[in-house]
N, C-alpha and C positions, 0 to 999 in steps of 0.2 A: 245857173242851173236850179231847177226847182229841187228842194230837199225831199228825200224819199226815206220813210222809216222802215229799214229792212237791216238784216244783219251787218255788224261791223265788217267792212271790207268786202263782204259778199255783193253789196250794192254796187261798188265799183265794177266787179266782174260782170254783175247782171246788166249794167247799163252800157258798159263799153265792149263786153265780148259775149256775154251769155244772157241774152234777153228773156230767157224762160225761167229764171230764179225768182221767187216772189214772197218767201215766207218771212216773218219779221220777229224781232226781239224788242220788247217794250223799252222805249226811252233812249234808243240808239238811232241817230240820224246820220248817214253818210252822204257827203256831197262830192261827186267826182269833179275835179277842177281841170285835169289835163291828162292826156295819154300820149306818149311819143316813143316811136321806135327809136331805138339806140344803134344807129347805123355802125358804130365803131365796136359794138359788142354784139356781133351776130346771134340772132335768136333772142335777144333781150329787148324789154321795153320798160320805160319809166311810167309810173302812175302816181299822180298826186291827188289826194283826196283831203277833206276835212271830216272830222268825226265829232259830232255833238253828243254828250251824254246828258240826259235829263238827271235831276237829282235822284241818287240812289241806283241809277242804271249800271248794268254790268254785262259783259260779254260771256258766252260759254268758253270752255276750254277748246283751244283751236290751235292751228299752225298756219303759217304762211310759206309757201314755197318761193320766198323772195327775201331780199335784204330790205328791212323795214326801218326807216329813220323817222322818229316821232319827235315832234316839237310842240310843247304845250302853249297854247294861245290864251286860254282863259280857265279860271277855276283850278282845281287840282284832281289829279288822277293817280290811281294806284296800278302799278304794272309789276308783272313778274313772269319769268320764264323758268321752266323747269330746271331745277338745279341752282337758280340764281336766288338773289335776295329780293324780297318785296320792297319796292320803293314808292314813295309818294312823290310826285313832281308837281311843280307849280309854274306859272308862266315863265317862259324863257329857258326852262330845263328840257333836257332831251332823254331819249331812251333808244336803244337798238335791239332788233330782233333778226336773228340769223335765219336762213332757209331752213335749217333743220330744228330750230327751236320750238318748243311747245309752249304756247302762251297761256300759263295757267291762271293768271289774275289780270283782268282789264276792267276797271270799273272807276266810277266817279267816286272821290273820296268824300263827297258831301251828300247828305240826304236832304239839303235845302237849297243848294246852289247848282246851277248847271256847270258844265265843263266843256271845254272845246280844244281839240288839238289837230295839227297838220301832220299828215303822213306822206312820206315819199317812199315809194316801193320800186325796187329794181327786180323784175321778175321775168320768168321765161315768157316770151311772146305768146299772147292768147292763152295762157295757162291760167289754171284756177287761182283765184286770189285767197281763198280761205278753205281750209279743210277742217271739220269739226273732229275733235278727238274725245274718245270715250274712255 
C-alpha cells in the first residue's frame, strides 16, 4: 500500500474506517497492512500497521481505545504512557499500551536516523483509532 504522511494511527482509521480525516504531523508515516474482524471476540477487530518516524519525529499526546502491541523493526524509539517509565526501544524490543493508557511520549530517539515499528491493535470494530489528549 502507498505510504501516507498523516498522524500516527489516525492514518489507519482514516484509510480503513473514516476516510474524511486528513491533517498531518511532520515526519510520521503510517502504512496500514491489514484489518480483520475477530469473529470469536464479538464487536472487536484487529488492525496491523507500520509506523515510520523520520529523524526527530514525534507524536502528540494521545490515547488509543485499543490494546496496542508494538514491535520495533528499525532504529530506536522512545515510548511512555502516563504513570509509566519512559523507555528507549531498539529492534526486536516491544511495548504495550492498554485501552485506557494515555501515550505521553512517542518519538524517534535519533535526530539523524529513521525508525520503524510494527503495531498490532485489538480495538472496537469501526471505533476511533486515536484520540488526542490535551
